[in-house]
N, C-alpha and C positions, 0 to 999 in steps of 0.2 A: 466375519466381513473379510471376504478374499481381495485380491491385490486389484482384479479389475474394479470393484465397489471404489475401493480408496484411491484408485487413479481416476475415475470420474466425479470423487467428491474433490479431489482437488483442483481439478480443472475446473468446474463450477465452481471454486471458489473466489474467483476474480468478479464474476458477474454477480455473483451473493453481495459483495459487499459495494458493486455500485449500486446495486438493487436497494440495498439498506440506505445508503446516504441519499439518493434520488429520493426514496420514501419520506426520508427524515426533513431534507431541506428544499425538495421541490427540484425539478429534471434540472435546469440550468445552475442553479447554485450548489447544489449538490455534488456535480463534478467539477467543478470550479473549486471547491473546499475541499475536496478529495486528492485533488491536481496537487495543489497548494500544498496539504499537509504533505505529501509523500515528496513533494522536491523540497519545503523546509527539512524533513527527517533524512533526505538524502544529503541535504548540504552542512547538517549539523552531524552526520558520522562522517562525511569529508572533512569537515574541518577538524575534527577530533583527531581523525589519524594522519591528517596532515601536519598538526601539531606534534603529535608523538613521533613521526619518524622523522619532522626536521629538530626536534632537542634531543633525540637518543643518539 
């Protein structure tokens, strides 16, 4: 696997994940669930970093 194929697979990864959620939960609900999961994950790690830096 050369660099070009690796870059193409990395670029197509988000669309593969979106297609997986669409197939699993249906069109509008899959994307809403994916967006909610990403937001909750971001908020979780932001809260962890905030706690670490505020009490350090």
